[in-house]
RODO-2510 file (C-alpha; in nm, 4 decimals, decimal comma):
residues 288
     n   res          X          Y          Z
     1     x     1,1032     1,7992    -1,9903
     2     x     1,3512     1,7254    -1,7130
     3     x     1,6582     1,5341    -1,8204
     4     x     1,6285     1,1677    -1,7349
     5     x     1,2524     1,1788    -1,6764
     6     x     1,0527     0,9965    -1,9467
     7     x     0,7444     1,1390    -2,1121
     8     x     0,3956     1,0392    -2,0008
     9     x     0,3687     0,8196    -2,3093
    10     x     0,6930     0,6385    -2,2261
    11     x     0,5927     0,5981    -1,8609
    12     x     0,2671     0,4310    -1,9622
    13     x     0,4324     0,2064    -2,2204
    14     x     0,6927     0,0866    -1,9712
    15     x     0,4270     0,0343    -1,7018
    16     x     0,2047    -0,1683    -1,9340
    17     x     0,4943    -0,3963    -2,0244
    18     x     0,5849    -0,4359    -1,6576
    19     x     0,2295    -0,5208    -1,5555
    20     x     0,1779    -0,7582    -1,8459
    21     x     0,4997    -0,9423    -1,7585
    22     x     0,3673    -0,9829    -1,4039
    23     x     0,0391    -1,1285    -1,5347
    24     x    -0,1764    -0,8424    -1,4105
    25     x    -0,5239    -0,8341    -1,5685
    26     x    -0,6222    -0,5224    -1,7628
    27     x    -0,2630    -0,3992    -1,7526
    28     x    -0,3149    -0,1179    -2,0026
    29     x    -0,6199     0,0189    -1,8251
    30     x    -0,4455     0,0063    -1,4864
    31     x    -0,1370     0,1865    -1,6150
    32     x    -0,3326     0,4556    -1,7960
    33     x    -0,5854     0,5243    -1,5204
    34     x    -0,3161     0,5550    -1,2547
    35     x    -0,1107     0,8022    -1,4567
    36     x    -0,4145     1,0010    -1,5686
    37     x    -0,5304     1,0394    -1,2075
    38     x    -0,1793     1,1299    -1,0955
    39     x    -0,1482     1,4016    -1,3602
    40     x    -0,5076     1,5203    -1,3326
    41     x    -0,5969     1,4586    -1,6964
    42     x    -0,8363     1,2322    -1,8825
    43     x    -0,7115     0,8919    -1,9813
    44     x    -0,7645     0,9767    -2,3483
    45     x    -0,5385     1,2802    -2,3142
    46     x    -0,2261     1,0940    -2,2054
    47     x    -0,0970     1,0277    -2,5570
    48     x    -0,1267     1,3971    -2,6448
    49     x     0,0181     1,5313    -2,3216
    50     x     0,3036     1,7740    -2,3787
    51     x     0,3543     1,9018    -2,0249
    52     x     0,6636     1,7496    -1,8633
    53     x     0,6372     1,4824    -1,5984
    54     x     0,8342     1,5730    -1,2886
    55     x     1,0780     1,3404    -1,1214
    56     x     0,8558     1,3291    -0,8133
    57     x     0,5548     1,2298    -1,0230
    58     x     0,7539     0,9590    -1,2012
    59     x     0,8737     0,8232    -0,8672
    60     x     0,5213     0,8090    -0,7241
    61     x     0,3914     0,6446    -1,0402
    62     x     0,6620     0,3790    -1,0174
    63     x     0,5535     0,3086    -0,6589
    64     x     0,1899     0,2780    -0,7684
    65     x     0,2813     0,0335    -1,0441
    66     x     0,4758    -0,1754    -0,7928
    67     x     0,1673    -0,1882    -0,5723
    68     x    -0,0518    -0,2884    -0,8669
    69     x     0,1910    -0,5746    -0,9392
    70     x     0,1034    -0,7058    -0,5924
    71     x    -0,2618    -0,7163    -0,7078
    72     x    -0,3684    -0,4123    -0,5082
    73     x    -0,6519    -0,2523    -0,7025
    74     x    -0,6272     0,0810    -0,8779
    75     x    -0,8971     0,2244    -0,6494
    76     x    -0,7174     0,1210    -0,3318
    77     x    -0,3919     0,2653    -0,4610
    78     x    -0,5656     0,5955    -0,5331
    79     x    -0,7727     0,5871    -0,2144
    80     x    -1,0962     0,6619    -0,3967
    81     x    -1,3380     0,5248    -0,6545
    82     x    -1,5868     0,6757    -0,8966
    83     x    -1,9519     0,5767    -0,8619
    84     x    -2,2347     0,7376    -1,0597
    85     x    -2,1842     1,1125    -1,0032
    86     x    -1,9546     1,0677    -0,7049
    87     x    -1,5905     1,0305    -0,6151
    88     x    -1,5913     0,8235    -0,2982
    89     x    -1,3101     0,7881    -0,0483
    90     x    -1,2380     0,4324     0,0642
    91     x    -0,9989     0,2403     0,2866
    92     x    -0,9379    -0,1050     0,4294
    93     x    -1,2720    -0,0987     0,6145
    94     x    -1,4810    -0,0716     0,2990
    95     x    -1,5524    -0,2566    -0,0222
    96     x    -1,4761    -0,0766    -0,3447
    97     x    -1,8030     0,0580    -0,4897
    98     x    -1,8592    -0,1325    -0,8127
    99     x    -2,0487    -0,0558    -1,1295
   100     x    -2,2821    -0,3499    -1,0585
   101     x    -2,4262    -0,1604    -0,7630
   102     x    -2,5273     0,1345    -0,9804
   103     x    -2,8210    -0,0775    -1,0997
   104     x    -2,9276    -0,1159    -0,7358
   105     x    -2,9300     0,2619    -0,6940
   106     x    -3,1320     0,2960    -1,0144
   107     x    -3,3938     0,0500    -0,8850
   108     x    -3,4090     0,2291    -0,5484
   109     x    -3,4554     0,5646    -0,7222
   110     x    -3,7451     0,4196    -0,9215
   111     x    -3,9054     0,3155    -0,5940
   112     x    -3,8510     0,6655    -0,4537
   113     x    -3,9986     0,8247    -0,7640
   114     x    -4,3117     0,6144    -0,7351
   115     x    -4,3554     0,7860    -0,3991
   116     x    -4,3239     1,1330    -0,5456
   117     x    -3,9488     1,1646    -0,4976
   118     x    -3,9683     1,2155    -0,1211
   119     x    -3,9679     0,9361     0,1386
   120     x    -3,7644     0,7767     0,4156
   121     x    -3,4870     0,5520     0,2852
   122     x    -3,2695     0,3114     0,4830
   123     x    -2,9434     0,1671     0,3472
   124     x    -2,8262    -0,1375     0,5431
   125     x    -2,4494    -0,2012     0,5522
   126     x    -2,3550     0,1230     0,3823
   127     x    -1,9758     0,0793     0,3540
   128     x    -1,8448     0,3848     0,1683
   129     x    -2,1972     0,5212     0,1592
   130     x    -2,2186     0,4728    -0,2169
   131     x    -2,5894     0,3863    -0,2222
   132     x    -2,7020     0,6260     0,0501
   133     x    -2,5001     0,9225    -0,0770
   134     x    -2,6185     0,8649    -0,4345
   135     x    -2,9831     0,8608    -0,3286
   136     x    -2,9437     1,1652    -0,1039
   137     x    -2,7691     1,3569    -0,3816
   138     x    -3,0062     1,2602    -0,6618
   139     x    -3,3271     1,2798    -0,4555
   140     x    -3,2540     1,5555    -0,2024
   141     x    -3,6083     1,5552    -0,0619
   142     x    -3,5562     1,2076     0,0834
   143     x    -3,4820     1,1441     0,4498
   144     x    -3,1893     0,9033     0,4130
   145     x    -3,0550     0,6800     0,6902
   146     x    -2,7690     0,4304     0,6715
   147     x    -2,6190     0,1660     0,8977
   148     x    -2,2906    -0,0180     0,9293
   149     x    -2,1407    -0,2343     1,2014
   150     x    -1,7919    -0,0911     1,1385
   151     x    -1,7058     0,2454     1,2901
   152     x    -1,4202     0,2685     1,0402
   153     x    -1,6616     0,2322     0,7508
   154     x    -1,8981     0,4877     0,9019
   155     x    -1,6176     0,7443     0,9267
   156     x    -1,5513     0,7010     0,5559
   157     x    -1,9232     0,7199     0,4729
   158     x    -1,9664     1,0375     0,6793
   159     x    -1,6753     1,2017     0,5004
   160     x    -1,8188     1,1024     0,1630
   161     x    -2,1566     1,2454     0,2556
   162     x    -2,0024     1,5697     0,3779
   163     x    -1,7858     1,6037     0,0665
   164     x    -2,0923     1,5478    -0,1501
   165     x    -2,2939     1,8092     0,0373
   166     x    -2,5729     1,5764     0,1504
   167     x    -2,7350     1,5033     0,4847
   168     x    -2,7569     1,1400     0,5920
   169     x    -2,8262     1,0044     0,9391
   170     x    -2,5720     0,7315     1,0058
   171     x    -2,6260     0,4608     1,2671
   172     x    -2,3708     0,2153     1,3988
   173     x    -2,5773    -0,1005     1,3998
   174     x    -2,5555    -0,4713     1,3366
   175     x    -2,7600    -0,4608     1,0178
   176     x    -3,1091    -0,3488     1,1303
   177     x    -3,0724    -0,3735     1,5078
   178     x    -3,1295    -0,0923     1,7610
   179     x    -3,3129     0,1370     1,5210
   180     x    -3,6210     0,1972     1,7359
   181     x    -3,6516     0,5527     1,6076
   182     x    -3,7313     0,4184     1,2619
   183     x    -3,9987     0,1666     1,3591
   184     x    -4,2746     0,1448     1,0994
   185     x    -4,1450     0,4416     0,8984
   186     x    -3,8995     0,3165     0,6344
   187     x    -4,0573     0,3373     0,2901
   188     x    -3,7626     0,2214     0,0800
   189     x    -3,5094    -0,0231     0,2208
   190     x    -3,1983    -0,0903     0,0128
   191     x    -2,8892    -0,3005     0,0751
   192     x    -2,5846    -0,4540    -0,0870
   193     x    -2,5154    -0,7191     0,1780
   194     x    -2,2300    -0,9727     0,1876
   195     x    -2,3303    -1,2548    -0,0471
   196     x    -2,0200    -1,4585    -0,1348
   197     x    -2,0368    -1,8219    -0,0306
   198     x    -1,7778    -1,8706     0,2422
   199     x    -1,6064    -2,1589     0,0642
   200     x    -1,5740    -1,9440    -0,2502
   201     x    -1,3786    -1,6602    -0,0881
   202     x    -1,0368    -1,8304    -0,1344
   203     x    -1,1215    -1,8731    -0,5039
   204     x    -1,1824    -1,5033    -0,5660
   205     x    -0,9420    -1,2883    -0,7656
   206     x    -0,6506    -1,1668    -0,5504
   207     x    -0,7723    -0,8088    -0,5903
   208     x    -1,0851    -0,9061    -0,3947
   209     x    -0,9637    -1,1951    -0,1792
   210     x    -0,6532    -1,0201    -0,0471
   211     x    -0,7691    -0,6591    -0,0310
   212     x    -1,1416    -0,6408     0,0406
   213     x    -1,2586    -0,6831     0,4030
   214     x    -1,3832    -1,0409     0,4358
   215     x    -1,6617    -0,9322     0,6702
   216     x    -1,8109    -0,7436     0,3756
   217     x    -1,7864    -1,0496     0,1495
   218     x    -1,8814    -1,3483     0,3640
   219     x    -2,2470    -1,4392     0,3158
   220     x    -2,2231    -1,7646     0,5087
   221     x    -2,2174    -2,1230     0,3823
   222     x    -2,4695    -2,0636     0,1028
   223     x    -2,4178    -1,6895     0,0611
   224     x    -2,7701    -1,6127     0,1806
   225     x    -2,7267    -1,5530     0,5540
   226     x    -2,7701    -1,1773     0,5361
   227     x    -3,0820    -1,1976     0,3212
   228     x    -3,2437    -1,4171     0,5835
   229     x    -3,1522    -1,1594     0,8475
   230     x    -3,2768    -0,8672     0,6397
   231     x    -3,6158    -1,0272     0,5845
   232     x    -3,6473    -1,1332     0,9485
   233     x    -3,5118    -0,8223     1,1208
   234     x    -3,6196    -0,5375     0,8949
   235     x    -3,9955    -0,5861     0,8873
   236     x    -4,0605    -0,3926     1,2141
   237     x    -3,8912    -0,0910     1,0566
   238     x    -4,0959    -0,0961     0,7381
   239     x    -4,4021     0,1103     0,6589
   240     x    -4,6960    -0,0585     0,4889
   241     x    -4,6188    -0,1250     0,1225
   242     x    -4,2515    -0,0428     0,1726
   243     x    -4,0190    -0,1280    -0,1152
   244     x    -3,7172    -0,3528    -0,0545
   245     x    -3,4325    -0,3342    -0,3057
   246     x    -3,1411    -0,5764    -0,2662
   247     x    -2,8254    -0,6495    -0,4601
   248     x    -2,7671    -1,0221    -0,5166
   249     x    -2,4820    -1,2346    -0,6434
   250     x    -2,4773    -1,4251    -0,9696
   251     x    -2,7548    -1,6845    -0,9828
   252     x    -2,8928    -1,5824    -0,6415
   253     x    -3,1994    -1,3854    -0,7500
   254     x    -3,4437    -1,6759    -0,7467
   255     x    -3,3293    -1,8010    -0,4068
   256     x    -3,3413    -1,4554    -0,2471
   257     x    -3,6877    -1,3846    -0,3851
   258     x    -3,8098    -1,7175    -0,2481
   259     x    -3,6660    -1,6343     0,0948
   260     x    -3,8532    -1,3058     0,0842
   261     x    -4,1772    -1,4689    -0,0236
   262     x    -4,1571    -1,7195     0,2612
   263     x    -4,0993    -1,4300     0,5038
   264     x    -4,4177    -1,2567     0,3909
   265     x    -4,2883    -1,0160     0,1271
   266     x    -4,4485    -0,9742    -0,2130
   267     x    -4,2211    -1,0348    -0,5105
   268     x    -4,1990    -0,7438    -0,7559
   269     x    -3,9212    -0,8591    -0,9868
   270     x    -3,5568    -0,8108    -1,0790
   271     x    -3,3283    -0,5578    -1,2470
   272     x    -3,0290    -0,6466    -1,4613
   273     x    -2,6887    -0,4824    -1,4457
   274     x    -2,4808    -0,3694    -1,7442
   275     x    -2,3586    -0,7253    -1,8024
   276     x    -2,7146    -0,8554    -1,8219
   277     x    -2,6980    -1,0393    -1,4897
   278     x    -2,9989    -1,0215    -1,2573
   279     x    -2,8226    -0,8053    -0,9999
   280     x    -3,1148    -0,6510    -0,8119
   281     x    -3,4295    -0,7996    -0,6605
   282     x    -3,7352    -0,5989    -0,5624
   283     x    -3,9949    -0,6916    -0,3036
   284     x    -4,2711    -0,5176    -0,1088
   285     x    -4,3712    -0,5466     0,2522
   286     x    -4,7274    -0,5612     0,3773
   287     x    -5,0575    -0,5760     0,1972
   288     x    -5,2337    -0,2603     0,3093
***
């Protein structure tokens, strides 16, 4: 080990103490994940690591810990996040893909499988492409399309698709607008739209409030604006008996399902995430 450079174990211990003193939540996890990613090892291997830490690595780690103290998330510091089988690039234009959304992908895959594993899928507001890339990777026979209003987000999503070796047709669109080529053909529609009540955004944790793009959070006064738009604007794109799979916020499932019912969709039910919350709602369009 270089003289004056602490071991990996000492680096983590010092970082945990520093983060805890600053009141950072999950200080130990943050410190360990950052160093493990920096050194290219598993988190569980840090305590057993015998290879020396270089001065350059220690300096970069110190910078990362300083950024975490400012409530920047681990994923934004790294520039990527893990989601299902993927490592997804992200930046200031995109939300961090979260574990909650994995249940949305699972529900969408069930809908695809009921159609024999091959159908046309549309992901509205794709962000990093987490949902679309997962579906295209895990069900390669699907014809997957995805939209986003942000060109910055679409650049990230395209890179994630290319890195994952999947083909997705990306469209710059305001939700479901200007997609005439898809009229009447989408068999599974999926979306994780903005659903935070506007007045609640200032109350969010700093990691979300100060670092996530507000346009990807703001669901309007009651958090339901984008669901109304999805139900109203997507129906011309949908094939008969198309499945609609939507992520919802805490305690929003009943309200979103009722909006869908009033717009002419059949209610199929909900899926729970790993915390037990009803995170996904499922509906069907048409009666043929």
